Each structure stands twice: as C-alpha cells, then as structure tokens.
Steps between C-alpha positions, in 0.01 A plus 500: 500500500782743587669418172175578308450815693864605434453434128184715501669786677793490264272501197297788647817694567624432148172625354499814717857574412430463135203738507696742712785499264272545199327795674836652592635465150190690370535787745631829397840616616739794435672282255192387306518551123261539209569314170495733198379409160856471366589234765693738720396585858457821704480539873135571606608735774739789484585863575388797302720810518258760339555828691787367693737794514804451273817451698548361843128459567424277201822305540439424864144394426622249247766369730250454782256314266775270371616433857141419591467242222352696212639385171313730254556874461275708277633836381474729191706758321244759602555419868861630480632238737621223266856573602413448878339172414816383330722623782287315763517177302877519497532584863255225596748233395204292365586334169358691199309199368302470835345850465228589239543858380228683305511857334293693260529710192406861564207631290722760362755247388265289292579454129750241353834686533407679819392181675829335410684813636279494812577141561875555481473788744301297745746210487782748567307642795426154634843368431369176357592296194147358451157591613229269642197704381461818297154663461351779289379733775169581331324506159481882514743579220268359251479214257802581284749550786382211705534263200855637439590461860367138517710408193813647676417286804470190287846579348651529850358162600641343188845637592467350843492826687149462635346187624138603510306797355149633585272796520357725763160676511377322185128460447343222299508696169876579550567125554295414183712752298821371642417136422439594132879565446701355781718186441573491879185499718508733816542292808335750732259787514566732799184675598348663809295248698360486846158419653363839391628452150475135411493530116344155477448516120855613424649246737293216335611620161870493602464153639318385186812621308726334754642838605574526864360791702721721713287703740654836586369733772363189684444718807299760308769752618363473846179682395274225609674358814207635712231308314297326769482171306878495483536587863264221603720249314817639659350454842384143414839389378705712738677661216548855374262616221793522259583140567141394424516686164823343408375154586188564284721579199717191553201270534361632179818390334644860438857587497531773760772737610395752777717810513659634816828644613439441872672196654202415726255515213717293261521232768124518592399481138687171471335357803207370309580131437378361828121539463242467221179681434206271467265507198231714665751761606651503148156576375450779755794671339408402148164684551678826594552575132410849396750567219699721732832600336761670714662680214507471121323236299660448154309178449221719363714703263503456118 
C-alpha cells in the first residue's frame, strides 16, 4: 500500500511540476521576445528615451535601464540623444549583440539620399556598425518621400547595415501604399496605444499583415493616471497605476518601451512580471477607449 501511495504521490508531483513549468515558460519576463515576420526577434519590453535631456541625463537613464535588465532601447534622431545611448551601451560592458537598438529617420530627412545621409549620421552618433531596427518616424512627408525613404532602408538592409526596418505612426492606408512597392515588408508599426486609445481596427490590420505593434506612450503621458477604473485595479493588485497600464500592453502582445530618466521609475516600470491581469480586468481597461491622443496623430494624414 505504501508503495502504491508513493507511486501516486510521485506521479502527482510530476504532473504538477510539468504544468508549473509549462505555465512558467509562458509567463512574460523582462527578457521576453516577439518574433518578427522576417524570423528575427525583438525584446517585448524596453526603455524609450523621448524627451530624455541629451547628455548626462539620457546616458544615465540608459545605463540604469541596462543595469536593471532592459535589453531594448528606443531612440530617434529627433530626440537628440543618440550619442548618449551609444555611450551608455559602451560603458555598460554588455556585449553589443545582447542589446536591441532602435532609432528613426526624422521627417525632415526623408527622401532617398537624405535618408541614407541621416542613417550614416545616426550610426556615427550611436557609435555602432549595425542597427537592429530603423523606422520612418511618420508618414507626414508624403507619398513620394516616404517611398524614396523606404527604398533607401531596403538598400541598407541588403548591405547588412540594418537588421530590421519598420514604420511609425502609419495608418491602414499608409501600410496599403507601402505594400504596393516594398520588397522588404515592415516588421513593426510603432503607434500610440493605451486603454484610452486602443486602435482596435488598426491593430487587427497590422496583425493580419503579420506586422508587430509597438505601443508608444503606453502611460498616456500620465494624463489618465487618476482614472478611477485604473486606480481600482491598482488597489486590487497592489501595484501602481503605471504598472497596471504596462501590464495591459504586454498582455495584449504589444512591444512596449515606457520612457523615464528617473532611476526609481525605470526600476518600478520593470517590476511588472510578477502579476497578471485577469480577463475581466483587461476588459475594464479595454472599455476605457475614447480615441484620446496625447499629441499628434499622423495615422489620419494623407
């Protein structure tokens, strides 16, 4: 009898261990990655350096993030802190291949020759010999220049200087236009998304095209942190409102990179992998949608 009981206990333990391991393997972590349509991967969580003051402030923010475990940094030529991102990467001592760096072509630099020149300048600022992801910052320069810019990006990919290319602030009609002439498909579309701007139709269209969605301004620039629905969830999960919002983005499968230059906030933003919002609470946030943009909205432009 004791032998049978022991066998049952051993089997039960094995089953529990299996399901626990399966659950753990499916859980999100700071090292989780999203597979792109070209077979490459991108970290699902990172640091954005929009409005991080160029110089010591931006550099320290990136260093703190890398030390905390972040492995994805999103910058842009227009942020004027590419050099600081590069310096922080060097000082961190982390091997280049372990950190995913993304930057963007300024709107004023779109056009074939200008995009090539802008890329060279960004690489000089970053101090890199290849780039993980290069984006067109918006469709605003118009059809001719965005086509020329995309063709320049494709050339840089073929030369091995960029591993992935994508777009930012593109609406459905912009994507349709791009797909008419591109020979390399965009891997991501970086758009503003948070519970008050869910962009369900655009997200579904991107996924139909197998284009990953990067959600910028995931905290709605702090303009909705006092929403009672959000505060209720923060109390329920014993988390900060910002952490609830970031968890919502991750559970929707978005690539997210909250911006901050404060050490405490950078660390707190990353403390979101030890809880999970249940389906009902995800729906509470989904239902907050009111098409609330915190700034520009180029997705609607011609």
